[in-house]
MARVEXSE-963128 format. One record per residue: residue number from 1; x, y, z of N, C-alpha, C, O in turn; residue in one letter. Coordinates in pm, whole numbers, m for minus. Layout:
REM MARVEXSE-963128
+------+--------+--------+--------+--------+--------+--------+--------+--------+--------+--------+--------+--------+------+
| resi |    n_x |    n_y |    n_z |   ca_x |   ca_y |   ca_z |    c_x |    c_y |    c_z |    o_x |    o_y |    o_z | resn |
+------+--------+--------+--------+--------+--------+--------+--------+--------+--------+--------+--------+--------+------+
|  NUM |      X |      Y |      Z |      X |      Y |      Z |      X |      Y |      Z |      X |      Y |      Z |    A |
...
+------+--------+--------+--------+--------+--------+--------+--------+--------+--------+--------+--------+--------+------+
//
This chain:
REM MARVEXSE-963128
+------+--------+--------+--------+--------+--------+--------+--------+--------+--------+--------+--------+--------+------+
| resi |    n_x |    n_y |    n_z |   ca_x |   ca_y |   ca_z |    c_x |    c_y |    c_z |    o_x |    o_y |    o_z | resn |
+------+--------+--------+--------+--------+--------+--------+--------+--------+--------+--------+--------+--------+------+
|    1 |    606 |    462 |  m5358 |    556 |    564 |  m5270 |    581 |    527 |  m5124 |    601 |    617 |  m5041 |    X |
|    2 |    582 |    400 |  m5091 |    607 |    357 |  m4953 |    748 |    399 |  m4910 |    767 |    453 |  m4801 |    X |
|    3 |    845 |    375 |  m4995 |    982 |    414 |  m4965 |    995 |    566 |  m4957 |   1070 |    617 |  m4873 |    X |
|    4 |    924 |    638 |  m5042 |    931 |    784 |  m5039 |    888 |    839 |  m4903 |    947 |    935 |  m4854 |    X |
|    5 |    787 |    779 |  m4844 |    738 |    825 |  m4714 |    836 |    787 |  m4603 |    866 |    869 |  m4517 |    X |
|    6 |    884 |    665 |  m4604 |    967 |    617 |  m4493 |   1114 |    656 |  m4502 |   1181 |    664 |  m4399 |    X |
|    7 |   1164 |    680 |  m4623 |   1308 |    704 |  m4635 |   1344 |    837 |  m4702 |   1458 |    882 |  m4691 |    X |
|    8 |   1250 |    900 |  m4770 |   1286 |   1018 |  m4848 |   1220 |   1147 |  m4801 |   1233 |   1250 |  m4867 |    X |
|    9 |   1148 |   1143 |  m4690 |   1096 |   1266 |  m4632 |    959 |   1310 |  m4680 |    913 |   1418 |  m4640 |    X |
|   10 |    892 |   1232 |  m4762 |    756 |   1267 |  m4800 |    664 |   1240 |  m4682 |    697 |   1159 |  m4595 |    X |
|   11 |    549 |   1308 |  m4677 |    461 |   1296 |  m4562 |    317 |   1281 |  m4609 |    279 |   1335 |  m4713 |    X |
|   12 |    239 |   1207 |  m4532 |     97 |   1188 |  m4559 |     20 |   1228 |  m4434 |     55 |   1186 |  m4323 |    X |
|   13 |    m84 |   1309 |  m4451 |   m174 |   1344 |  m4340 |   m313 |   1295 |  m4376 |   m359 |   1311 |  m4489 |    X |
|   14 |   m379 |   1234 |  m4280 |   m514 |   1183 |  m4302 |   m609 |   1256 |  m4209 |   m620 |   1222 |  m4091 |    X |
|   15 |   m679 |   1358 |  m4260 |   m776 |   1428 |  m4175 |   m894 |   1336 |  m4144 |   m929 |   1252 |  m4226 |    X |
|   16 |   m955 |   1351 |  m4027 |  m1070 |   1266 |  m3993 |  m1180 |   1276 |  m4099 |  m1227 |   1385 |  m4131 |    X |
|   17 |  m1220 |   1162 |  m4151 |  m1328 |   1158 |  m4249 |  m1297 |   1220 |  m4383 |  m1386 |   1236 |  m4466 |    X |
|   18 |  m1171 |   1255 |  m4407 |  m1136 |   1320 |  m4533 |  m1045 |   1237 |  m4619 |  m1018 |   1120 |  m4590 |    X |
|   19 |   m997 |   1299 |  m4725 |   m902 |   1234 |  m4815 |   m760 |   1264 |  m4768 |   m737 |   1368 |  m4707 |    X |
|   20 |   m666 |   1174 |  m4796 |   m528 |   1200 |  m4752 |   m466 |   1318 |  m4825 |   m496 |   1344 |  m4942 |    X |
|   21 |   m379 |   1389 |  m4756 |   m302 |   1499 |  m4813 |   m156 |   1455 |  m4816 |   m105 |   1400 |  m4718 |    X |
|   22 |    m89 |   1479 |  m4928 |     49 |   1437 |  m4947 |    138 |   1560 |  m4960 |    101 |   1659 |  m5023 |    X |
|   23 |    259 |   1552 |  m4897 |    353 |   1664 |  m4897 |    492 |   1616 |  m4937 |    532 |   1505 |  m4902 |    X |
|   24 |    564 |   1700 |  m5010 |    700 |   1665 |  m5048 |    794 |   1692 |  m4931 |    751 |   1745 |  m4829 |    X |
|   25 |    924 |   1657 |  m4944 |   1017 |   1675 |  m4832 |   1031 |   1820 |  m4786 |   1075 |   1845 |  m4673 |    X |
|   26 |    995 |   1917 |  m4871 |   1001 |   2058 |  m4831 |    875 |   2103 |  m4757 |    867 |   2216 |  m4710 |    X |
|   27 |    776 |   2011 |  m4748 |    651 |   2046 |  m4682 |    547 |   2104 |  m4777 |    441 |   2147 |  m4732 |    X |
|   28 |    576 |   2104 |  m4905 |    481 |   2159 |  m5004 |    381 |   2052 |  m5043 |    419 |   1936 |  m5063 |    X |
|   29 |    253 |   2089 |  m5056 |    152 |   1989 |  m5093 |    173 |   1939 |  m5235 |    210 |   2014 |  m5325 |    X |
|   30 |    149 |   1809 |  m5253 |    157 |   1750 |  m5386 |     20 |   1761 |  m5453 |    m82 |   1750 |  m5385 |    X |
|   31 |     16 |   1784 |  m5584 |   m113 |   1794 |  m5653 |   m185 |   1659 |  m5656 |   m124 |   1554 |  m5640 |    X |
|   32 |   m316 |   1665 |  m5677 |   m396 |   1543 |  m5684 |   m363 |   1458 |  m5806 |   m383 |   1336 |  m5804 |    X |
|   33 |   m312 |   1520 |  m5911 |   m280 |   1446 |  m6034 |   m154 |   1507 |  m6094 |   m126 |   1625 |  m6073 |    X |
|   34 |    m78 |   1428 |  m6168 |     43 |   1484 |  m6231 |      6 |   1582 |  m6340 |   m103 |   1575 |  m6397 |    X |
|   35 |     95 |   1675 |  m6371 |     68 |   1769 |  m6479 |     56 |   1695 |  m6612 |    113 |   1587 |  m6629 |    X |
|   36 |    m16 |   1753 |  m6704 |    m34 |   1692 |  m6836 |     98 |   1691 |  m6912 |    180 |   1782 |  m6898 |    X |
|   37 |    118 |   1588 |  m6991 |    239 |   1577 |  m7072 |    241 |   1687 |  m7178 |    137 |   1733 |  m7223 |    X |
|   38 |    359 |   1727 |  m7214 |    374 |   1831 |  m7316 |    351 |   1772 |  m7456 |    373 |   1654 |  m7480 |    X |
|   39 |    306 |   1858 |  m7545 |    281 |   1814 |  m7683 |    409 |   1760 |  m7744 |    518 |   1814 |  m7722 |    X |
|   40 |    396 |   1653 |  m7821 |    511 |   1596 |  m7888 |    586 |   1492 |  m7805 |    679 |   1429 |  m7855 |    X |
|   41 |    547 |   1475 |  m7679 |    612 |   1375 |  m7594 |    506 |   1281 |  m7540 |    396 |   1323 |  m7505 |    X |
|   42 |    540 |   1154 |  m7534 |    448 |   1061 |  m7468 |    454 |   1087 |  m7318 |    550 |   1145 |  m7269 |    X |
|   43 |    351 |   1045 |  m7244 |    356 |   1063 |  m7099 |    479 |    999 |  m7034 |    534 |   1053 |  m6938 |    X |
|   44 |    524 |    885 |  m7088 |    642 |    820 |  m7032 |    767 |    904 |  m7060 |    850 |    923 |  m6971 |    X |
|   45 |    781 |    953 |  m7182 |    896 |   1037 |  m7215 |    899 |   1163 |  m7129 |   1004 |   1204 |  m7080 |    X |
|   46 |    782 |   1223 |  m7111 |    773 |   1345 |  m7030 |    812 |   1316 |  m6886 |    884 |   1394 |  m6824 |    X |
|   47 |    764 |   1204 |  m6830 |    796 |   1167 |  m6692 |    946 |   1142 |  m6675 |   1005 |   1186 |  m6577 |    X |
|   48 |   1006 |   1071 |  m6769 |   1150 |   1047 |  m6763 |   1226 |   1179 |  m6766 |   1319 |   1198 |  m6689 |    X |
|   49 |   1186 |   1268 |  m6853 |   1252 |   1399 |  m6864 |   1239 |   1476 |  m6733 |   1337 |   1532 |  m6684 |    X |
|   50 |   1117 |   1480 |  m6675 |   1096 |   1551 |  m6549 |   1179 |   1491 |  m6436 |   1236 |   1563 |  m6354 |    X |
|   51 |   1185 |   1359 |  m6432 |   1267 |   1294 |  m6329 |   1413 |   1331 |  m6344 |   1480 |   1361 |  m6245 |    X |
|   52 |   1463 |   1330 |  m6465 |   1604 |   1365 |  m6488 |   1632 |   1510 |  m6449 |   1738 |   1539 |  m6393 |    X |
|   53 |   1540 |   1600 |  m6478 |   1557 |   1740 |  m6440 |   1563 |   1756 |  m6288 |   1631 |   1846 |  m6238 |    X |
|   54 |   1494 |   1669 |  m6215 |   1494 |   1674 |  m6069 |   1606 |   1590 |  m6008 |   1620 |   1585 |  m5886 |    X |
|   55 |   1686 |   1525 |  m6092 |   1795 |   1443 |  m6043 |   1753 |   1304 |  m5999 |   1828 |   1235 |  m5930 |    X |
|   56 |   1633 |   1261 |  m6039 |   1583 |   1128 |  m6003 |   1625 |   1030 |  m6112 |   1600 |   1054 |  m6230 |    X |
|   57 |   1687 |    921 |  m6071 |   1732 |    819 |  m6165 |   1681 |    683 |  m6118 |   1759 |    604 |  m6064 |    X |
|   58 |   1552 |    653 |  m6137 |   1499 |    524 |  m6090 |   1567 |    406 |  m6158 |   1605 |    413 |  m6275 |    X |
|   59 |   1581 |    298 |  m6084 |   1634 |    173 |  m6137 |   1543 |     59 |  m6091 |   1441 |     82 |  m6027 |    X |
|   60 |   1581 |    m63 |  m6125 |   1500 |   m176 |  m6082 |   1504 |   m193 |  m5931 |   1421 |   m266 |  m5876 |    X |
|   61 |   1597 |   m129 |  m5862 |   1606 |   m138 |  m5716 |   1524 |    m31 |  m5644 |   1507 |    m39 |  m5523 |    X |
|   62 |   1474 |     67 |  m5716 |   1407 |    181 |  m5655 |   1289 |    139 |  m5567 |   1268 |    199 |  m5462 |    X |
|   63 |   1214 |     39 |  m5607 |   1095 |      0 |  m5532 |   1129 |    m84 |  m5408 |   1041 |   m112 |  m5327 |    X |
|   64 |   1253 |   m124 |  m5394 |   1290 |   m208 |  m5280 |   1339 |   m127 |  m5161 |   1367 |     m7 |  m5173 |    X |
|   65 |   1349 |   m193 |  m5050 |   1401 |   m129 |  m4930 |   1554 |   m129 |  m4934 |   1614 |   m205 |  m5010 |    X |
|   66 |   1615 |    m46 |  m4854 |   1761 |    m42 |  m4846 |   1813 |   m141 |  m4743 |   1935 |   m156 |  m4727 |    X |
|   67 |   1724 |   m210 |  m4672 |   1764 |   m305 |  m4569 |   1746 |   m448 |  m4619 |   1646 |   m480 |  m4683 |    X |
|   68 |   1842 |   m532 |  m4590 |   1836 |   m672 |  m4632 |   1772 |   m761 |  m4527 |   1709 |   m862 |  m4559 |    X |
|   69 |   1787 |   m723 |  m4400 |   1733 |   m804 |  m4290 |   1655 |   m714 |  m4195 |   1678 |   m593 |  m4188 |    X |
|   70 |   1563 |   m774 |  m4123 |   1485 |   m700 |  m4025 |   1577 |   m630 |  m3925 |   1549 |   m518 |  m3883 |    X |
|   71 |   1685 |   m696 |  m3887 |   1777 |   m640 |  m3788 |   1852 |   m517 |  m3840 |   1915 |   m446 |  m3761 |    X |
|   72 |   1848 |   m491 |  m3972 |   1914 |   m373 |  m4030 |   1831 |   m246 |  m4017 |   1884 |   m136 |  m4031 |    X |
|   73 |   1702 |   m260 |  m3989 |   1613 |   m143 |  m3981 |   1648 |    m64 |  m3855 |   1654 |   m121 |  m3747 |    X |
|   74 |   1671 |     68 |  m3867 |   1702 |    149 |  m3749 |   1589 |    138 |  m3646 |   1471 |    144 |  m3681 |    X |
|   75 |   1625 |    122 |  m3519 |   1523 |    100 |  m3416 |   1429 |    218 |  m3405 |   1312 |    200 |  m3372 |    X |
|   76 |   1479 |    341 |  m3431 |   1391 |    460 |  m3424 |   1278 |    450 |  m3526 |   1163 |    484 |  m3497 |    X |
|   77 |   1311 |    402 |  m3646 |   1211 |    388 |  m3751 |   1110 |    279 |  m3716 |    990 |    296 |  m3736 |    X |
|   78 |   1159 |    169 |  m3664 |   1068 |     62 |  m3625 |    976 |    108 |  m3511 |    858 |     75 |  m3511 |    X |
|   79 |   1030 |    183 |  m3417 |    948 |    234 |  m3306 |    838 |    326 |  m3358 |    724 |    318 |  m3312 |    X |
|   80 |    871 |    414 |  m3451 |    768 |    503 |  m3508 |    662 |    425 |  m3583 |    544 |    459 |  m3576 |    X |
|   81 |    703 |    320 |  m3654 |    607 |    237 |  m3727 |    513 |    167 |  m3629 |    392 |    159 |  m3651 |    X |
|   82 |    569 |    115 |  m3520 |    485 |     47 |  m3421 |    389 |    145 |  m3354 |    273 |    111 |  m3329 |    X |
|   83 |    435 |    266 |  m3326 |    346 |    368 |  m3268 |    231 |    400 |  m3363 |    117 |    417 |  m3320 |    X |
|   84 |    262 |    408 |  m3491 |    159 |    441 |  m3591 |     55 |    330 |  m3600 |    m61 |    357 |  m3632 |    X |
|   85 |     95 |    206 |  m3571 |      2 |     94 |  m3578 |    m76 |     73 |  m3448 |   m174 |     m2 |  m3446 |    X |
|   86 |    m34 |    138 |  m3341 |    m99 |    121 |  m3212 |   m234 |    192 |  m3211 |   m237 |    314 |  m3219 |    X |
|   87 |   m345 |    119 |  m3201 |   m477 |    182 |  m3205 |   m504 |    270 |  m3084 |   m594 |    354 |  m3088 |    X |
|   88 |   m429 |    253 |  m2976 |   m449 |    335 |  m2855 |   m360 |    458 |  m2853 |   m363 |    537 |  m2758 |    X |
|   89 |   m281 |    475 |  m2959 |   m198 |    593 |  m2977 |   m101 |    617 |  m2869 |    m26 |    714 |  m2874 |    X |
+------+--------+--------+--------+--------+--------+--------+--------+--------+--------+--------+--------+--------+------+
//
C-alpha cells in the first residue's frame, strides 16, 4: 500500500479526528473492506482472478521500491515527503 500511494496514484485523506479515506488513481473512493469472494472460489483464488482482470500481476518485487539508492529518488518526491513530515506545514 505504501508504494501504491507514492508511485501508483492512490491517495489518502485524513480528516481531523476522523478515519482515513482512501481513493484510487481515478479519484474514486475505495470501500472499507474488499468484496466477498464468489461461491466456489477461495478468497485467494478470487483475489488472483480480480487482479488479473485488472491487469495486476504482483511478483516478489511488488512490495519493494523501484529505487536502489537514496540518490535515485526524484527530488520532487522527496520534497513532498519532507513537506508532509513538517509539523509546521
